[in-house]
KOLKELO-842931 format. One record per residue (C-alpha): residue number from 1; x, y, z. Coordinates in nm, 4 decimals. Example, Ala and Ser with C-alpha at 12.3 -4.5 7.8 and 13.67 -1.06 7.14 Angstrom:
<recs>
  num         x         y         z
    1    1.2300   -0.4500    0.7800
    2    1.3670   -0.1060    0.7140
</recs>
This chain:
<recs>
  num         x         y         z
    1   -4.4109    0.8775   -3.3592
    2   -4.0797    1.0149   -3.2319
    3   -3.9647    1.3740   -3.2959
    4   -3.6251    1.4852   -3.4240
    5   -3.4624    1.8285   -3.4632
    6   -3.1968    1.8836   -3.7352
    7   -2.9162    2.1310   -3.6515
    8   -2.6645    2.2362   -3.9199
    9   -2.5406    2.5727   -4.0468
   10   -2.5638    2.4542   -4.4087
   11   -2.9198    2.4478   -4.5406
   12   -2.8439    2.1833   -4.8030
   13   -2.7485    1.9313   -4.5345
   14   -3.0520    2.0160   -4.3203
   15   -3.2883    1.9707   -4.6135
   16   -3.1145    1.6534   -4.7253
   17   -3.1490    1.4814   -4.3872
   18   -3.5084    1.6002   -4.3519
   19   -3.5908    1.4523   -4.6934
   20   -3.4279    1.1177   -4.6090
   21   -3.6273    1.0908   -4.2868
   22   -3.9562    1.1854   -4.4567
   23   -3.9216    0.9194   -4.7240
   24   -3.8337    0.6448   -4.4747
   25   -4.0882    0.4120   -4.3150
   26   -3.9507    0.4781   -3.9681
   27   -4.1447    0.6219   -3.6747
   28   -3.9764    0.9627   -3.6951
   29   -4.1057    1.3153   -3.7668
   30   -3.8816    1.6178   -3.8247
   31   -4.0260    1.8952   -3.6087
   32   -3.7804    2.1658   -3.7101
   33   -3.4436    2.2787   -3.8402
   34   -3.1918    2.5070   -3.6686
   35   -2.8813    2.6827   -3.8029
   36   -2.6707    2.6632   -3.4853
   37   -2.6753    2.5568   -3.1225
   38   -2.8370    2.8721   -2.9856
   39   -3.1266    2.8569   -3.2312
   40   -3.1608    2.4868   -3.1538
   41   -3.1899    2.5500   -2.7791
   42   -3.4766    2.7948   -2.8348
   43   -3.6632    2.5311   -3.0364
   44   -3.5800    2.2535   -2.7899
   45   -3.7257    2.4555   -2.5031
   46   -4.0658    2.4695   -2.6704
   47   -4.0670    2.1497   -2.8812
   48   -3.8819    1.8990   -2.6561
   49   -3.7765    1.6545   -2.9306
   50   -3.6735    1.2971   -2.8577
   51   -3.3594    1.3299   -3.0717
   52   -3.1248    1.6027   -3.1978
   53   -2.9092    1.5417   -3.5061
   54   -2.6387    1.8089   -3.4942
   55   -2.3336    1.9131   -3.6919
   56   -2.0124    1.9795   -3.4974
   57   -1.8780    2.2944   -3.6637
   58   -2.1327    2.5802   -3.6451
   59   -2.1198    2.9536   -3.5618
   60   -2.2205    3.0996   -3.2226
   61   -2.2657    2.7603   -3.0502
   62   -2.1127    2.4468   -3.2014
   63   -2.2314    2.0878   -3.1662
   64   -1.9997    2.0039   -2.8755
   65   -2.1322    2.2977   -2.6710
   66   -2.4896    2.2155   -2.7670
   67   -2.4471    1.8569   -2.6570
   68   -2.2965    1.9624   -2.3220
   69   -2.5921    2.1955   -2.2610
   70   -2.8399    1.9227   -2.3483
   71   -2.6686    1.6798   -2.1107
   72   -2.7094    1.9321   -1.8295
   73   -3.0559    2.0752   -1.9006
   74   -3.2322    1.8019   -2.1020
   75   -3.0599    1.4728   -2.0159
   76   -3.3367    1.2566   -2.1698
   77   -3.2869    1.4016   -2.5219
   78   -3.0623    1.1826   -2.7404
   79   -2.7983    1.3164   -2.9810
   80   -2.6537    1.1965   -3.3112
   81   -2.3477    1.3907   -3.4264
   82   -2.2613    1.4834   -3.7866
   83   -1.8973    1.5351   -3.8767
   84   -1.6614    1.5705   -4.1665
   85   -1.3549    1.3486   -4.2066
   86   -1.1349    1.6132   -4.0459
   87   -1.3583    1.6301   -3.7367
   88   -1.3232    1.2652   -3.6388
   89   -1.1509    1.3397   -3.3050
   90   -1.4296    1.5841   -3.2168
   91   -1.6825    1.3150   -3.2989
   92   -1.5075    1.0634   -3.0733
   93   -1.5081    1.3178   -2.7903
   94   -1.8766    1.3739   -2.8482
   95   -1.9490    0.9999   -2.8341
   96   -1.7705    0.9799   -2.4993
   97   -1.9921    1.2651   -2.3784
   98   -2.3063    1.0645   -2.4483
   99   -2.3922    1.0947   -2.8187
  100   -2.5751    0.7850   -2.9435
  101   -2.3906    0.7743   -3.2784
  102   -2.1965    0.9817   -3.5297
  103   -2.2409    1.0047   -3.9063
  104   -1.9885    1.1231   -4.1633
  105   -2.0870    1.3828   -4.4215
  106   -2.2283    1.3427   -4.6754
  107   -2.4772    1.1291   -4.4828
  108   -2.5362    0.7772   -4.6098
  109   -2.9060    0.6876   -4.6096
  110   -2.8608    0.3365   -4.4701
  111   -2.6304    0.4565   -4.1942
  112   -2.8833    0.7261   -4.0979
  113   -3.1683    0.4709   -4.0861
  114   -2.9582    0.2314   -3.8780
  115   -2.8771    0.5067   -3.6268
  116   -3.2433    0.6124   -3.6073
  117   -3.3555    0.2527   -3.5544
  118   -3.1037    0.2170   -3.2731
  119   -3.2370    0.5279   -3.0937
  120   -3.5965    0.4226   -3.1635
  121   -3.5320    0.0856   -2.9974
  122   -3.3864    0.2612   -2.6912
  123   -3.6848    0.4952   -2.6653
  124   -3.9313    0.2116   -2.7105
  125   -3.7659    0.0047   -2.4386
  126   -3.7535    0.3070   -2.2082
  127   -4.1222    0.3779   -2.2754
  128   -4.2133    0.0186   -2.1884
  129   -4.0115    0.0400   -1.8669
  130   -4.1786    0.3688   -1.7801
  131   -4.5209    0.2161   -1.8417
  132   -4.4337   -0.0709   -1.6095
  133   -4.3160    0.1747   -1.3422
  134   -4.6323    0.3841   -1.3822
  135   -4.8441    0.0703   -1.3529
  136   -4.6601   -0.0354   -1.0382
  137   -4.6973    0.3113   -0.8858
  138   -5.0662    0.3144   -0.9762
  139   -5.1103   -0.0239   -0.8104
  140   -4.9302    0.1034   -0.5005
  141   -5.1582    0.4075   -0.4759
  142   -5.4720    0.1955   -0.5157
  143   -5.3387   -0.0565   -0.2640
  144   -5.2618    0.2154   -0.0092
  145   -5.6096    0.3684   -0.0486
  146   -5.7761    0.0304   -0.0031
  147   -5.5674   -0.0640    0.2998
  148   -5.6282    0.2778    0.4582
  149   -6.0030    0.2351    0.4029
  150   -5.9778   -0.1150    0.5484
  151   -5.8241   -0.0115    0.8837
  152   -6.0733    0.2753    0.9230
  153   -6.3727    0.0569    0.8393
  154   -6.4646    0.2541    0.5268
  155   -6.4907   -0.0299    0.2779
  156   -6.7512   -0.2848    0.1768
  157   -6.5932   -0.6199    0.2554
  158   -6.7994   -0.8092   -0.0005
  159   -6.6346   -0.6151   -0.2846
  160   -6.3582   -0.8698   -0.3213
  161   -6.2795   -0.7678   -0.6764
  162   -6.1263   -0.4423   -0.5464
  163   -5.8715   -0.6403   -0.3484
  164   -5.8106   -0.8691   -0.6447
  165   -5.7415   -0.5723   -0.8741
  166   -5.4880   -0.4356   -0.6256
  167   -5.3336   -0.7839   -0.5749
  168   -5.4255   -0.7814   -0.2063
  169   -5.4922   -1.1139   -0.0393
  170   -5.4997   -1.2454    0.3177
  171   -5.4709   -1.6242    0.2820
  172   -5.3997   -1.7008    0.6496
  173   -5.6541   -1.7029    0.9319
  174   -5.5017   -1.4239    1.1390
  175   -5.4477   -1.0495    1.0804
  176   -5.2494   -0.8308    1.3213
  177   -5.2267   -0.4511    1.2955
  178   -4.9018   -0.2831    1.3903
  179   -4.8389    0.0946    1.4024
  180   -4.4913    0.2477    1.4004
  181   -4.4572    0.6132    1.5010
  182   -4.1481    0.8292    1.4952
  183   -4.0599    0.9673    1.8405
  184   -4.0400    1.3340    1.7444
  185   -3.8319    1.4221    2.0496
  186   -3.5556    1.1965    1.9118
  187   -3.5159    1.4222    1.6054
  188   -3.4154    1.7871    1.6363
  189   -3.6535    2.0381    1.4854
  190   -3.3790    2.1561    1.2522
  191   -3.3062    1.8044    1.1276
  192   -3.6786    1.7376    1.0819
  193   -3.7430    2.0576    0.8878
  194   -3.4271    2.0421    0.6753
  195   -3.5526    1.7159    0.5256
  196   -3.8863    1.6393    0.3692
  197   -4.0714    1.4922    0.6720
  198   -4.2212    1.2286    0.4435
  199   -3.8717    1.0848    0.3967
  200   -3.8599    0.9855    0.7645
  201   -4.1715    0.7722    0.7250
  202   -4.0540    0.6179    0.3985
  203   -3.7279    0.5326    0.5749
  204   -3.9133    0.3651    0.8625
  205   -4.1467    0.1870    0.6213
  206   -3.8498    0.0258    0.4467
  207   -3.7321   -0.1210    0.7775
  208   -4.0832   -0.2494    0.8499
  209   -4.0988   -0.4112    0.5078
  210   -3.7598   -0.5814    0.5424
  211   -3.7703   -0.6813    0.9094
  212   -4.1377   -0.7648    0.9684
  213   -4.3318   -0.8084    0.6436
  214   -4.0726   -1.0227    0.4643
  215   -4.0225   -1.2797    0.7455
  216   -4.3995   -1.3041    0.7924
  217   -4.6501   -1.1892    0.5300
  218   -4.8686   -0.8841    0.4778
  219   -4.8625   -0.5210    0.3702
  220   -4.7198   -0.1912    0.4900
  221   -4.8289    0.1635    0.4044
  222   -4.8168    0.5198    0.5401
  223   -5.1309    0.6765    0.6850
  224   -5.1352    1.0206    0.8536
  225   -4.7656    1.0218    0.9489
  226   -4.7819    0.6673    1.0806
  227   -4.6375    0.3546    0.9255
  228   -4.8998    0.0804    0.9328
  229   -4.8343   -0.2905    0.8893
  230   -5.1072   -0.5492    0.8402
  231   -4.9494   -0.8854    0.9159
  232   -5.1219   -1.1959    0.7823
  233   -5.0230   -1.5187    0.9530
  234   -5.1706   -1.7959    1.1621
  235   -5.3424   -1.6535    1.4675
  236   -5.1490   -1.7996    1.7587
  237   -4.9413   -1.7059    2.0593
  238   -4.6301   -1.8096    1.8646
  239   -4.7136   -1.5574    1.5901
  240   -4.7866   -1.2825    1.8423
  241   -4.4550   -1.3534    2.0157
  242   -4.2681   -1.3440    1.6821
  243   -4.4258   -1.0087    1.5944
  244   -4.3190   -0.8658    1.9327
  245   -3.9670   -1.0009    1.8900
  246   -3.9272   -0.8637    1.5364
  247   -4.0688   -0.5282    1.6494
  248   -3.8081   -0.5056    1.9243
  249   -3.5326   -0.5824    1.6740
  250   -3.6696   -0.3126    1.4404
  251   -3.6621   -0.0491    1.7151
  252   -3.3040   -0.1333    1.8104
  253   -3.1879   -0.1379    1.4461
  254   -3.3389    0.2022    1.3618
  255   -3.1891    0.3519    1.6766
  256   -2.8428    0.2107    1.6010
  257   -2.8355    0.3152    1.2364
  258   -3.0140    0.6512    1.2392
  259   -2.9847    0.7813    1.5988
  260   -3.3603    0.8282    1.6127
  261   -3.6226    0.6246    1.7950
  262   -3.9658    0.4874    1.7152
  263   -4.2491    0.3433    1.9215
  264   -4.4565    0.0479    1.8050
  265   -4.8159   -0.0277    1.9026
  266   -4.9486   -0.3781    1.8326
  267   -5.3161   -0.4748    1.8222
  268   -5.4558   -0.8175    1.8892
  269   -5.5061   -1.0731    1.6129
  270   -5.8429   -1.0910    1.4312
  271   -5.9991   -1.3563    1.2077
  272   -6.1440   -1.1584    0.9156
  273   -6.1227   -0.8320    0.7209
  274   -6.4287   -0.6881    0.8915
  275   -6.2465   -0.7028    1.2266
  276   -5.9284   -0.5296    1.1042
  277   -6.0453   -0.1849    1.2350
  278   -6.0671   -0.3435    1.5820
  279   -5.7006   -0.4499    1.5687
  280   -5.6093   -0.1025    1.4397
  281   -5.7924    0.0706    1.7287
  282   -5.6184   -0.1610    1.9729
  283   -5.2787   -0.0672    1.8270
  284   -5.3703    0.3013    1.8631
  285   -5.4784    0.2426    2.2231
  286   -5.1495    0.0673    2.2954
  287   -4.9619    0.3694    2.1559
  288   -5.1445    0.6006    2.3970
  289   -4.9382    0.4469    2.6763
  290   -4.6438    0.6315    2.5312
  291   -4.7812    0.9316    2.7242
  292   -4.7131    0.7453    3.0466
  293   -4.4070    0.5314    2.9881
  294   -4.2392    0.7228    2.7044
  295   -4.1366    0.6053    2.3594
  296   -3.8625    0.3859    2.2153
  297   -4.0419    0.0610    2.3008
  298   -4.2976   -0.1975    2.1877
  299   -4.6449   -0.1460    2.3363
  300   -4.8813   -0.4429    2.3058
  301   -5.2544   -0.3922    2.3497
  302   -5.3143   -0.6905    2.5769
  303   -5.0248   -0.5937    2.8049
  304   -5.1264   -0.2295    2.8125
  305   -5.4874   -0.3131    2.8923
  306   -5.4254   -0.5638    3.1718
  307   -5.1211   -0.4294    3.3519
  308   -5.2658   -0.0939    3.4568
  309   -5.2243    0.0198    3.8174
  310   -5.5118    0.1715    4.0185
  311   -5.5857    0.5215    3.8904
  312   -5.3927    0.7996    4.0617
  313   -5.5445    1.1332    4.1482
  314   -5.4194    1.4726    4.0331
  315   -5.6318    1.7795    4.0884
  316   -5.7385    1.9145    3.7520
  317   -5.6448    2.2691    3.6650
  318   -5.9362    2.4845    3.7743
  319   -6.0439    2.8245    3.6450
  320   -5.8503    3.0171    3.9091
  321   -5.5273    2.8387    3.8120
  322   -5.5860    2.9089    3.4423
  323   -5.6730    3.2755    3.4974
  324   -5.3509    3.3184    3.6946
  325   -5.1583    3.1729    3.4037
  326   -5.3375    3.3914    3.1516
  327   -5.2739    3.7065    3.3573
  328   -4.8936    3.6747    3.3446
  329   -4.6814    3.9447    3.1855
  330   -4.4641    3.6947    3.0013
  331   -4.6424    3.4743    2.7475
  332   -4.3367    3.2531    2.7085
  333   -4.3457    3.1747    3.0801
  334   -4.7091    3.0751    3.0405
  335   -4.6174    2.8313    2.7656
  336   -4.3387    2.6875    2.9804
  337   -4.5702    2.6372    3.2777
  338   -4.8398    2.4724    3.0662
  339   -4.5890    2.2336    2.9144
  340   -4.4457    2.1546    3.2588
  341   -4.7981    2.0825    3.3858
  342   -4.8636    1.8419    3.0973
  343   -4.5329    1.6647    3.1612
  344   -4.6161    1.6291    3.5298
  345   -4.9637    1.5046    3.4477
  346   -4.8247    1.2366    3.2156
  347   -4.5721    1.1229    3.4760
  348   -4.8198    1.0967    3.7614
  349   -5.1109    0.9352    3.5810
  350   -5.0947    0.5665    3.4955
  351   -5.3810    0.5526    3.2468
  352   -5.3965    0.7571    2.9242
  353   -5.7725    0.8086    2.9476
  354   -5.7279    1.0007    3.2734
  355   -5.4690    1.2249    3.1082
  356   -5.7050    1.2942    2.8193
  357   -5.9908    1.3729    3.0583
  358   -5.7756    1.6218    3.2469
  359   -5.6586    1.7934    2.9279
  360   -6.0129    1.8136    2.7930
  361   -6.1284    1.9649    3.1238
  362   -5.8570    2.2331    3.0995
  363   -5.9563    2.3204    2.7431
  364   -6.3258    2.3367    2.8314
  365   -6.2388    2.5788    3.1136
  366   -6.0472    2.7840    2.8542
  367   -6.3573    2.7732    2.6355
  368   -6.5593    2.9351    2.9172
  369   -6.2889    3.1985    2.9728
  370   -6.2811    3.2807    2.6005
  371   -6.6595    3.3211    2.6071
  372   -6.6406    3.5614    2.9021
  373   -6.3730    3.7734    2.7339
  374   -6.5679    3.7634    2.4039
  375   -6.2715    3.6246    2.2080
  376   -6.4069    3.2754    2.1405
  377   -6.4380    3.3001    1.7612
  378   -6.0872    3.4437    1.7273
  379   -5.9459    3.1797    1.9613
  380   -6.1040    2.8831    1.7847
  381   -6.0055    3.0339    1.4472
  382   -6.3019    2.8819    1.2582
  383   -6.2626    2.5463    1.4324
  384   -6.5243    2.3687    1.6375
  385   -6.4361    2.2982    2.0019
  386   -6.5262    1.9359    1.9416
  387   -6.2612    1.9171    1.6690
  388   -5.9968    2.0462    1.9097
  389   -6.0926    1.7896    2.1732
  390   -6.0901    1.5129    1.9132
  391   -5.7388    1.6175    1.8123
  392   -5.6262    1.5915    2.1759
  393   -5.7608    1.2366    2.1911
  394   -5.5421    1.1378    1.8948
  395   -5.2117    1.2663    2.0400
  396   -5.0003    0.9982    2.2060
  397   -4.6677    1.1773    2.2610
  398   -4.5932    1.3979    2.5616
  399   -4.3938    1.6608    2.3776
  400   -4.6548    1.6960    2.1050
  401   -4.9397    1.7162    2.3574
  402   -4.7555    1.9743    2.5673
  403   -4.6748    2.1836    2.2610
  404   -5.0310    2.1701    2.1304
  405   -5.1848    2.2750    2.4639
  406   -4.9188    2.5394    2.5187
  407   -4.9921    2.6970    2.1808
  408   -5.3669    2.6964    2.2492
  409   -5.3272    2.8718    2.5835
  410   -5.0728    3.1177    2.4459
  411   -5.3168    3.2082    2.1693
  412   -5.5893    3.2726    2.4291
  413   -5.3432    3.4701    2.6437
  414   -5.2492    3.6904    2.3480
  415   -5.6136    3.7631    2.2661
  416   -5.6924    3.8528    2.6294
  417   -5.3881    4.0804    2.6496
  418   -5.5071    4.2649    2.3401
  419   -5.8606    4.2850    2.4762
  420   -5.7335    4.4277    2.8049
  421   -5.5153    4.6805    2.6236
  422   -5.1806    4.5185    2.7121
  423   -5.0694    4.4886    2.3534
  424   -4.7134    4.3804    2.2897
  425   -4.5940    4.5164    1.9561
  426   -4.5730    4.2441    1.6907
  427   -4.2083    4.3252    1.6131
  428   -4.1162    4.2948    1.9834
  429   -4.2936    3.9585    2.0000
  430   -4.1001    3.8352    1.6976
  431   -3.7641    3.9627    1.8264
  432   -3.8276    3.7896    2.1595
  433   -3.9026    3.4683    1.9712
  434   -3.5879    3.5044    1.7570
  435   -3.3717    3.5481    2.0654
  436   -3.5066    3.2246    2.2116
  437   -3.5287    3.0127    1.8945
  438   -3.2441    3.1443    1.6758
  439   -3.1055    2.7911    1.6256
  440   -3.4234    2.6715    1.4542
  441   -3.5204    2.7164    1.0870
  442   -3.7025    3.0525    1.0956
  443   -3.8682    3.2395    0.8096
  444   -4.0547    3.5662    0.7819
  445   -4.3702    3.3760    0.6824
  446   -4.3473    3.1559    0.9930
  447   -4.3133    3.4597    1.2189
  448   -4.5993    3.6367    1.0411
  449   -4.8257    3.3401    1.1176
  450   -4.7296    3.3525    1.4865
  451   -4.8337    3.7192    1.5207
  452   -5.1303    3.6908    1.2811
  453   -4.9959    3.9384    1.0251
  454   -4.9257    3.9401    0.6528
  455   -4.5575    3.8655    0.5836
  456   -4.4976    4.1759    0.3710
  457   -4.6638    4.3964    0.6348
  458   -4.4507    4.2451    0.9123
  459   -4.1427    4.3130    0.6982
  460   -4.2371    4.6796    0.6661
  461   -4.2970    4.6998    1.0450
  462   -3.9410    4.5784    1.1068
  463   -3.7961    4.8496    0.8827
  464   -4.0122    5.1191    1.0403
  465   -3.9623    5.0181    1.4057
  466   -3.5995    4.8972    1.4081
  467   -3.4507    5.0417    1.0920
  468   -3.3395    4.6924    0.9902
  469   -3.4979    4.4107    0.7927
  470   -3.6186    4.0872    0.9509
  471   -3.3234    3.8960    0.8016
  472   -3.0745    4.1533    0.9312
  473   -3.2136    4.1280    1.2844
  474   -3.2118    3.7464    1.2766
  475   -2.8550    3.7449    1.1411
  476   -2.7406    3.9896    1.4102
  477   -2.8874    3.7680    1.6852
  478   -2.7248    3.4554    1.5436
  479   -2.3857    3.6231    1.4951
  480   -2.4025    3.7666    1.8484
  481   -2.4624    3.4202    1.9919
  482   -2.1889    3.2704    1.7721
  483   -1.9395    3.5320    1.8992
  484   -2.0192    3.4376    2.2602
  485   -1.9487    3.0729    2.1875
  486   -1.6326    3.1466    1.9901
  487   -1.4891    3.3448    2.2803
  488   -1.6124    3.1492    2.5800
  489   -1.6220    2.7862    2.4618
  490   -1.3965    2.5365    2.2863
  491   -1.6751    2.4080    2.0618
  492   -1.5816    2.3345    1.7028
  493   -1.6689    2.6101    1.4594
  494   -1.8898    2.3705    1.2597
  495   -2.0848    2.2897    1.5784
  496   -2.1280    2.6585    1.6568
  497   -2.2506    2.7222    1.3020
  498   -2.5096    2.4458    1.3275
  499   -2.6224    2.5386    1.6817
  500   -2.6753    2.9033    1.5917
  501   -2.9030    2.8341    1.2990
  502   -2.6752    2.8447    0.9954
  503   -2.7317    2.5954    0.7146
  504   -2.3663    2.4906    0.6895
  505   -2.0211    2.6123    0.7851
  506   -1.9570    2.7704    0.4446
  507   -2.2671    2.9881    0.4830
  508   -2.1647    3.0692    0.8419
  509   -1.8142    3.1743    0.7365
  510   -1.9480    3.3983    0.4606
  511   -2.2077    3.5736    0.6788
  512   -1.9695    3.6062    0.9745
  513   -1.7019    3.7712    0.7613
  514   -1.9580    4.0081    0.6077
  515   -2.0785    4.1121    0.9535
  516   -1.7439    4.1301    1.1376
  517   -1.4829    4.1694    0.8647
  518   -1.3015    3.8535    0.9677
  519   -1.3524    3.4749    0.9632
  520   -1.4757    3.2908    1.2760
  521   -1.1360    3.1271    1.3277
  522   -0.9509    3.4565    1.2922
  523   -1.1963    3.6210    1.5302
  524   -1.1540    3.3459    1.7942
  525   -0.7732    3.3495    1.7639
  526   -0.7475    3.7269    1.7867
  527   -0.9773    3.7609    2.0879
  528   -0.8085    3.4800    2.2795
  529   -0.4679    3.6272    2.2019
  530   -0.5932    3.9603    2.3273
  531   -0.7317    3.8073    2.6481
  532   -0.4273    3.5849    2.7143
  533   -0.1155    3.7632    2.5852
  534    0.2022    3.5602    2.5721
</recs>
């Protein structure tokens, strides 16, 4: 059954239409009557009818206003307009605004039934389309779950009916696993955070589908921020070469169109479903070589495994080195040095396993230091050391590895400083961070997490210690930096706005004028005129 709301300021018309609908054999139920547009909106908010039959001339809110509000707030609700002979032009305007039909008063029964049947047919067709979409989406979810279980070896391969239900088949005798990962250093943190990160992977997946899956055959899905492709084709050198060639084209196309880069790891071909996890692990292993040679390229397992040079030697960071780092006065310098060490390690080693061994050795030394300072439980933050080491083994990007290790050591440094009595006030820590990262998306909640405080408590600390709110301090830092650039550079104002952390130039102009009493352009012109008088 479909629901309809009757809106008319004259009760006799409301009751008449309600009666006509009740005595019909149509799939419609009158769920209420309203005397004007405002009363109708209250009922619509709670009842959500499929259709509104409304008069044009009514007090408070007329039918034209009601229809405009519905189009904005409830675009799926249909409208049929009632009008007298003198309101014909209003009715025509209403039809152009989206009304499904108009009926002249007094309402003719057959005309009413015809209009209702027309709307009913639309709703029925829409419902069928929605059911099809829901079925397709359901199939996609099931398919993704099955394929994810397949690559991780978490499925019983004799349960063929599961694959049949999800319309998954591998008719050819070869299956190749391919992993595409976004090179995070090719996307600014601001660009990454301003968008839903999932959109990046959906974007990449579309390229994989069009450029690799369609020319060959197989399936693509997203698993843990990686785009996976299972390619089903004849297992041969020609197929492997075609996959490498198409992968190279994909990388170049994404880079040209989106100004971001990806790295692709390709596993060897396998003969059956049970061996798919092997091809997946090989693709992951190939991706690890991104630590050594960088991203923006195709990494093939066979090539990666056979073309390794003799292992180089780099003395692992010992306890003395780590304790020197942890004893520094500046925690930010510690983070910089750790990240520089990781970068150097990745450049000098020519095998990813050696890099992982060195990193794990560093973290195990940190484990011993945390034990000695009696801060282990706080440092691990309810995690097991084994979990942390396992996470390290999964990272295949230099920047991400350096950031992860830097954060771990900074956390240990902070705990030791507190233990030793060298406590840096939380507000001072945050202000220091703001001065270094003002261009990034920064929130009070994010800063509260970094100093292990509740957001509302950190906000009160700002007021008490500085006499200004967190937002005021952040704004002051950004405006101060913007002023420097306005005076001393020729950068465009839009570029300055973006590089100092403002969402857009309109927001920048508004905040700048509030803080300085003038627009950025006026400020730049006046200061340069003052410095260089004619």
